C-alpha positions in Angstrom: 0.0 0.0 0.0 1.3 3.4 -0.9 2.0 5.7 2.0 0.8 9.3 2.2 3.7 11.6 1.8 1.8 14.3 3.8 1.7 12.4 7.0 3.1 14.3 10.0 5.7 11.6 10.9 6.9 11.4 7.3 7.1 15.2 6.9 9.4 15.5 9.9 11.9 13.1 8.2 11.9 14.8 4.8 14.5 17.5 4.0 13.5 20.6 1.8 14.7 19.0 -1.4 12.6 15.9 -0.8 9.5 18.0 0.2 10.0 20.0 -3.0 10.2 16.8 -5.1 7.1 15.3 -3.5 5.3 18.7 -3.6 4.4 18.6 0.1 4.7 21.0 3.0 5.7 24.5 1.9 5.9 23.2 -1.7 2.3 21.9 -1.8 0.4 22.9 -5.0 -3.4 23.3 -5.2 -6.0 23.1 -8.0 -9.7 23.4 -8.2 -12.5 21.5 -10.0 -15.0 23.3 -12.3 -18.4 22.0 -13.2 -20.3 23.4 -16.3 -23.9 23.1 -17.4 -24.7 24.1 -21.0 -28.0 25.7 -22.3 -28.3 23.1 -25.0 -26.4 19.9 -25.4 -23.2 20.5 -27.4 -21.3 18.3 -29.8 -18.6 18.4 -32.4 -17.3 21.7 -33.7 -19.2 24.1 -31.4 -18.0 22.2 -28.4 -14.4 22.1 -29.6 -14.5 25.8 -30.4 -15.8 26.6 -26.9 -13.2 24.4 -25.2 -10.4 26.0 -27.3 -11.6 29.5 -26.3 -11.8 28.4 -22.7 -8.3 26.9 -22.7 -7.0 30.1 -24.4 -8.5 32.2 -21.6 -6.9 29.9 -19.0 -3.5 30.2 -20.7 -3.7 34.0 -20.6 -3.8 33.7 -16.8 -1.0 31.1 -16.6 -3.5 28.3 -15.9 -4.0 24.9 -17.4 -7.3 23.0 -17.8 -7.8 19.2 -18.0 -10.8 16.9 -18.3 -13.8 18.7 -19.6 -14.9 15.8 -21.6 -17.5 13.0 -21.4 -19.9 11.5 -23.8 -21.4 13.6 -26.7 -23.7 15.4 -26.7 -22.4 17.4 -23.7 -25.1 18.8 -21.6 -22.6 19.2 -18.7 -18.9 18.6 -18.1 -16.3 19.0 -15.5 -12.6 19.3 -15.2 -9.7 20.6 -13.2 -7.8 23.9 -13.3 -4.2 24.3 -12.1 -1.2 26.5 -12.7 1.0 25.9 -15.8 4.2 26.6 -13.8 4.9 25.5 -10.2 2.5 27.0 -7.7 -1.2 27.3 -7.1 -4.0 29.3 -8.7 -5.2 32.2 -6.6 -8.7 33.0 -5.4 -8.7 35.8 -8.0 -7.8 33.3 -10.7 -10.7 31.0 -9.6 -13.2 33.9 -9.6 -12.0 35.1 -13.0 -12.4 31.6 -14.5 -16.0 31.3 -13.3 -16.8 34.9 -14.4 -15.5 34.1 -17.9 -17.6 30.9 -18.1 -20.7 32.6 -16.8 -20.3 35.3 -19.4 -20.4 32.8 -22.2 -23.9 32.4 -23.9 -23.4 28.6 -24.1 -23.2 28.2 -20.3 -26.2 28.1 -17.9 -24.2 27.5 -14.8 -20.5 27.3 -13.8 -19.3 26.3 -10.3 -15.8 26.1 -8.9 -15.2 23.7 -6.0 -12.8 24.3 -3.1 -9.0 24.2 -3.6 -7.5 20.7 -3.1 -4.0 19.3 -3.2 -3.1 19.0 -6.9 -0.7 16.1 -6.4 -2.1 14.1 -3.5 -5.8 15.2 -3.2 -7.5 12.8 -5.5 -8.3 9.3 -4.2 -7.6 7.2 -7.2 
């Protein structure tokens, strides 16, 4: 069974280089999940154009999106947003992403979930 690198006893034994490599402690990075609901189910070219515009808007803020797929036609989708470089998105980034999505005519609702550990926060 894989051990959690964030456990208190393990953190005490790790030096800064190891914590940086494992992205724990002061080097922890966060991300947030985004859920979208569309006005009408989308498929094909309109959906791809929307996603390309969305990823372009994310890149302008130094962010990266992943997921945002599913089975066509897409009536809703979800994905994750993180920083392109090391670090975590800010609350301002999160609000800007949701504001951009809500301003789009294709989107009925967009929600951002709480920040979570980008490297160790998903229970796969």
